[in-house]
Structure formats: structure tokens, C-alpha cells
C-alpha positions as CSV (number, residue, x, y, z in Angstrom):
1,X,17.7,-86.4,22.4
2,X,13.6,-87.1,22.8
3,X,14.4,-88.9,26.3
4,X,16.4,-85.5,27.2
5,X,13.3,-83.4,26.5
6,X,10.8,-85.8,27.8
7,X,12.8,-85.7,31.3
8,X,13.2,-81.9,30.9
9,X,9.4,-81.9,30.4
10,X,8.8,-83.8,33.6
11,X,11.2,-81.8,35.4
12,X,9.5,-78.4,34.6
13,X,5.9,-79.8,35.0
14,X,7.2,-81.1,38.6
15,X,8.0,-77.3,39.4
16,X,4.7,-76.2,38.7
17,X,2.7,-75.2,42.0
18,X,0.0,-77.0,43.4
19,X,-3.2,-75.6,43.2
20,X,-6.5,-77.1,45.3
21,X,-10.0,-77.6,43.4
22,X,-11.7,-75.1,43.7
23,X,-14.9,-77.5,43.7
24,X,-13.3,-80.8,44.9
25,X,-16.9,-82.4,45.5
26,X,-17.7,-82.1,41.5
27,X,-19.2,-84.8,39.9
28,X,-17.5,-85.5,36.6
29,X,-19.9,-86.1,33.7
30,X,-17.8,-88.2,31.4
31,X,-20.1,-87.7,28.2
32,X,-17.6,-85.2,26.4
33,X,-20.3,-84.1,23.7
34,X,-22.8,-83.3,26.7
35,X,-20.4,-81.2,28.9
36,X,-18.7,-79.6,25.9
37,X,-22.0,-78.3,24.9
38,X,-22.8,-77.1,28.3
39,X,-19.5,-75.3,29.1
40,X,-20.5,-73.7,25.7
41,X,-23.7,-72.5,26.9
42,X,-22.3,-71.4,30.2
43,X,-19.5,-69.3,28.4
44,X,-22.7,-67.5,26.5
45,X,-23.8,-66.4,29.6
46,X,-20.4,-64.3,30.2
47,X,-20.6,-62.0,27.0
48,X,-17.1,-60.6,28.0
49,X,-15.1,-64.2,28.4
50,X,-16.9,-65.2,25.2
51,X,-15.8,-62.2,23.2
52,X,-12.1,-62.9,24.7
53,X,-12.5,-66.7,23.4
54,X,-13.4,-65.1,19.7
55,X,-10.4,-63.2,19.5
56,X,-8.0,-65.8,21.6
57,X,-9.5,-68.2,18.6
58,X,-9.0,-65.8,15.8
59,X,-5.2,-65.9,16.4
60,X,-5.2,-69.7,16.2
61,X,-7.2,-69.2,12.7
62,X,-4.5,-66.3,11.8
63,X,-1.3,-68.2,12.8
64,X,-2.2,-71.4,11.3
65,X,-3.2,-69.6,8.1
66,X,0.2,-68.2,7.8
67,X,2.3,-71.0,9.4
68,X,0.6,-73.9,7.7
69,X,1.6,-72.3,4.3
70,X,5.3,-71.5,5.6
71,X,6.7,-74.4,3.9
72,X,4.8,-74.1,1.1
73,X,6.0,-70.2,0.0
74,X,9.5,-71.3,1.1
75,X,9.6,-73.8,-1.4
76,X,7.8,-72.4,-4.3
77,X,8.6,-68.5,-4.0
78,X,11.9,-68.4,-2.0
79,X,13.1,-71.8,-3.5
80,X,14.8,-72.8,0.1
81,X,15.0,-75.9,1.0
82,X,14.3,-77.2,4.9
83,X,16.5,-75.1,6.3
84,X,14.8,-72.1,5.1
85,X,11.7,-73.5,6.2
86,X,13.3,-73.9,9.9
87,X,14.7,-70.5,9.9
88,X,11.4,-69.0,8.6
89,X,9.5,-70.5,11.7
90,X,12.0,-69.5,14.3
91,X,12.0,-65.9,13.0
92,X,8.1,-65.8,13.8
93,X,8.3,-67.9,16.6
94,X,11.1,-65.5,18.2
95,X,8.6,-62.6,17.1
96,X,5.9,-63.7,18.9
97,X,8.1,-64.4,22.1
98,X,9.5,-61.1,22.3
99,X,6.2,-59.4,21.8
100,X,5.1,-61.7,24.5
101,X,7.6,-60.2,26.7
102,X,7.3,-56.8,26.0
103,X,3.4,-57.1,26.8
104,X,4.6,-57.2,30.7
105,X,6.2,-53.7,30.5
106,X,3.8,-52.2,28.2
107,X,0.8,-53.3,30.7
108,X,3.1,-52.7,33.8
109,X,1.8,-56.1,34.9
110,X,-1.9,-55.1,35.0
111,X,-4.9,-56.9,33.0
112,X,-5.6,-54.7,30.1
113,X,-6.8,-54.5,26.5
114,X,-4.6,-51.5,26.0
115,X,-2.4,-52.8,24.0
116,X,-4.4,-54.9,21.9
117,X,-5.1,-52.2,19.0
118,X,-1.4,-52.2,18.4
119,X,-1.4,-55.9,17.7
120,X,-4.3,-55.9,15.9
121,X,-2.9,-53.2,13.4
122,X,0.7,-54.7,13.2
123,X,-0.8,-58.4,12.4
124,X,-2.4,-56.4,9.3
125,X,0.2,-54.1,8.6
126,X,2.9,-56.9,8.3
127,X,0.5,-59.1,6.5
128,X,-0.2,-56.6,3.7
129,X,3.8,-56.2,4.1
130,X,4.7,-60.0,3.5
131,X,2.6,-59.8,0.3
132,X,4.3,-57.1,-1.0
133,X,7.7,-58.5,-0.4
134,X,6.8,-61.7,-1.5
135,X,5.5,-60.2,-4.8
136,X,8.4,-58.2,-5.4
137,X,11.3,-61.1,-5.1
138,X,13.3,-60.6,-8.4
139,X,15.5,-63.7,-8.0
140,X,15.7,-66.8,-10.0
141,X,17.5,-70.2,-9.3
142,X,18.0,-73.3,-11.8
143,X,14.6,-75.6,-12.0
144,X,14.3,-77.8,-9.0
145,X,17.3,-76.2,-7.3
146,X,16.8,-75.5,-3.5
147,X,18.8,-72.7,-1.9
148,X,20.1,-73.2,1.7
149,X,19.5,-70.6,4.5
150,X,22.6,-68.7,4.0
151,X,22.0,-68.6,-0.1
152,X,18.4,-66.7,1.3
153,X,19.6,-64.8,3.4
154,X,22.2,-63.0,0.9
155,X,19.7,-61.8,-0.9
156,X,18.7,-58.2,-0.2
157,X,15.1,-58.5,-1.8
158,X,14.5,-61.4,0.8
159,X,14.8,-59.3,3.6
160,X,11.6,-57.8,3.5
161,X,10.0,-61.1,3.6
162,X,12.1,-61.8,7.1
163,X,11.2,-58.7,8.4
164,X,7.6,-58.5,7.7
165,X,7.4,-62.3,9.3
166,X,9.2,-61.6,12.4
167,X,7.0,-58.6,13.2
168,X,3.8,-60.6,12.3
169,X,5.1,-62.9,15.1
170,X,5.8,-60.0,17.3
171,X,2.1,-58.1,16.8
172,X,1.1,-61.7,17.7
173,X,2.7,-61.6,21.1
174,X,1.4,-58.2,21.6
175,X,-2.2,-59.5,20.6
176,X,-2.6,-62.7,22.6
177,X,-1.2,-62.0,25.8
178,X,-3.6,-59.6,26.8
179,X,-6.3,-62.0,25.9
180,X,-4.9,-65.0,27.5
181,X,-4.6,-63.0,30.6
182,X,-7.8,-61.5,30.5
183,X,-9.6,-64.9,30.0
184,X,-7.9,-66.1,33.4
185,X,-8.5,-63.1,35.2
186,X,-12.3,-62.6,34.5
187,X,-12.8,-66.5,34.5
188,X,-15.3,-67.3,37.5
189,X,-12.8,-69.5,40.0
190,X,-15.2,-72.2,40.0
191,X,-15.1,-72.3,36.6
192,X,-11.5,-71.1,35.1
193,X,-10.8,-74.9,34.3
194,X,-14.1,-75.2,32.1
195,X,-13.5,-71.7,30.6
196,X,-10.0,-72.9,29.4
197,X,-11.6,-75.8,27.9
198,X,-14.2,-74.1,25.9
199,X,-11.4,-71.6,24.6
200,X,-9.7,-75.3,23.2
201,X,-13.0,-76.2,21.9
202,X,-13.2,-73.1,19.8
203,X,-9.3,-72.8,18.9
204,X,-9.8,-76.0,17.3
205,X,-12.6,-75.3,15.5
206,X,-11.0,-72.2,14.1
207,X,-7.9,-73.9,13.1
208,X,-10.0,-76.2,11.2
209,X,-11.7,-73.5,9.7
210,X,-8.5,-71.6,8.7
211,X,-7.7,-74.7,6.7
212,X,-10.9,-74.9,5.1
213,X,-10.3,-71.0,4.4
214,X,-6.6,-71.3,2.6
215,X,-8.3,-74.6,0.5
216,X,-10.7,-72.6,-0.6
217,X,-8.8,-69.2,-1.3
218,X,-5.8,-71.4,-2.9
219,X,-7.4,-74.5,-4.7
220,X,-11.1,-73.2,-5.6
221,X,-10.5,-69.5,-6.2
222,X,-7.3,-70.0,-7.7
223,X,-5.3,-67.1,-5.7
224,X,-1.9,-67.2,-4.8
225,X,0.1,-67.7,-1.6
226,X,0.7,-63.9,-1.2
227,X,-3.0,-62.9,-1.9
228,X,-4.1,-65.3,0.6
229,X,-2.0,-63.5,3.4
230,X,-3.3,-60.2,2.0
231,X,-6.9,-61.1,2.2
232,X,-6.1,-62.6,5.8
233,X,-4.4,-59.5,6.7
234,X,-7.5,-57.2,5.4
235,X,-10.0,-59.4,7.4
236,X,-8.1,-59.3,10.5
237,X,-8.5,-55.4,10.3
238,X,-12.2,-55.9,10.1
239,X,-12.4,-58.7,12.5
240,X,-10.1,-56.6,14.9
241,X,-11.9,-53.5,15.1
242,X,-15.2,-55.3,15.8
243,X,-13.4,-57.6,18.7
244,X,-12.1,-54.4,20.3
245,X,-15.5,-52.4,20.2
246,X,-17.2,-55.1,21.9
247,X,-14.6,-55.9,24.4
248,X,-14.3,-52.9,25.7
249,X,-18.3,-52.4,25.8
250,X,-18.8,-55.8,27.6
251,X,-16.0,-54.8,29.8
252,X,-17.8,-51.9,31.1
253,X,-21.0,-54.1,31.7
254,X,-19.7,-57.1,33.3
255,X,-19.8,-57.3,37.1
256,X,-16.9,-59.4,37.4
257,X,-12.9,-57.5,37.8
258,X,-9.4,-59.1,37.5
259,X,-9.2,-58.7,41.0
260,X,-12.6,-60.8,42.0
261,X,-11.6,-63.3,40.0
262,X,-7.6,-64.0,40.9
């Protein structure tokens, strides 16, 4: 099976269209620390791209906070086995996929931030909904027993958990696609790869921050998993409002347009 997927990956990679290098004579500096810092410094000269990447990275912070805790709340709160974990992760992933596909219709194939507020609102609303759903579960099982996916699905009170988790993924797809499209569209052609590299650096930093944030909330402060999701949802609303205002302001001030850079 791993060999099959590796082969499929290779075939898919061969189908990627060839793209000429925009700077074929660029001298590569192999000092990754110096080049990373230079890339970040360059990004700071493009405020719109900087805030786009902050929005992208927040998505990874947010997603990591929920997804890394999914096995834990599946076992501790839902009393589910590994099949329940797989089911929950699948719900979230399918939600992201459907939300991402819907962006194509909602934006009419244009680079636009107009659907971003709906993604922000959904991420907060359904995080709060997940807190509520997990807090009101009313079934018990024998100590040490784990339920299969069909056992959990048969419990009506668990369906609110499934719905909220699916809609969290759906909102995430609506949130992240416009930001990634804008990052590529607004990046100067000569520096697009380096901008994406800077994006990956900040993504990694935010994911590490997510792990530290969860440790502090759960182990240091001693709150519960549902409360962690509630706090994350509230923070997302505040950050989302700040981000959207910054993006709209910087978009009006920038000299770049998507058509200039594609």
C-alpha cells in the first residue's frame, strides 16, 4: 500500500506543468538562517502580504489546536476507540474540502477577501458550538471500555459534536482558500517562492505556539478540553476582526494588484 501511494504521488508530480525560473541567474545563499531572516525582512516591506501570511499561519495555529486534541477528546469524552478518531478527522477534512471547493463559486474565480468574514465567523461560532456539544454529552460507559464508531454514531447527543466538527472544517476551507490565493496573486513574481518560504516559516512558528498554548491552558491553568476550544474560538473572533480590517486597509494602500503579479 505505501508503494502504491508513493507511485501515485510520483505520477501526480509528473503532471505538474513545468514553470520557468523567474530569476535563473539568482545566486543561492546556503546559509538557511541568514536567508530566512532576509526573507522575513523582505516580507515586512510588503504589509499586505505580511498580514495575509499572518492569517494563513493563524489557520495552522487554530487547526493544530483542534486536530491535536481530537484523539484526546475522542477517548476521554466520547470514550471512542481509534475508529472514532479516524471518523472525526475525516469529518473535519471533508468539511475543509467542501468549504474550499465552495470558495470557487462564492468568489467567482476572483482573488477576493469578501468571503473571509464568513470563514472567521464560522470558525468561532462552531468552536463555541463544539464546547457546548461536548459539555452536554450525557452517556456513560463502563470504566476502561472504548466504543466503536457505530456505537458513538448511534448516540443522538454525539451528533452535535459531529456537526460542529464538520462545520469547523467547512469554515476553515472558506477562510484559508482566499488567503492562499491572495498570497500567490499579490506576491511579486521574482520573489513568489521566497514569500511562500516565509509563509512556511511562520506556519511552523504558529504551530509550535499552538502546542505551547494548549499546554498552558490544559496543564498549567488546568482547564478542560471543551474550555480550550471555547477560548480558542473567542480569540479567533478577536484576531479575525483585526486581520480583516488590516487586510482591507493594506489592500487599498498597496500598489500591487493580482493581475500585475500572476
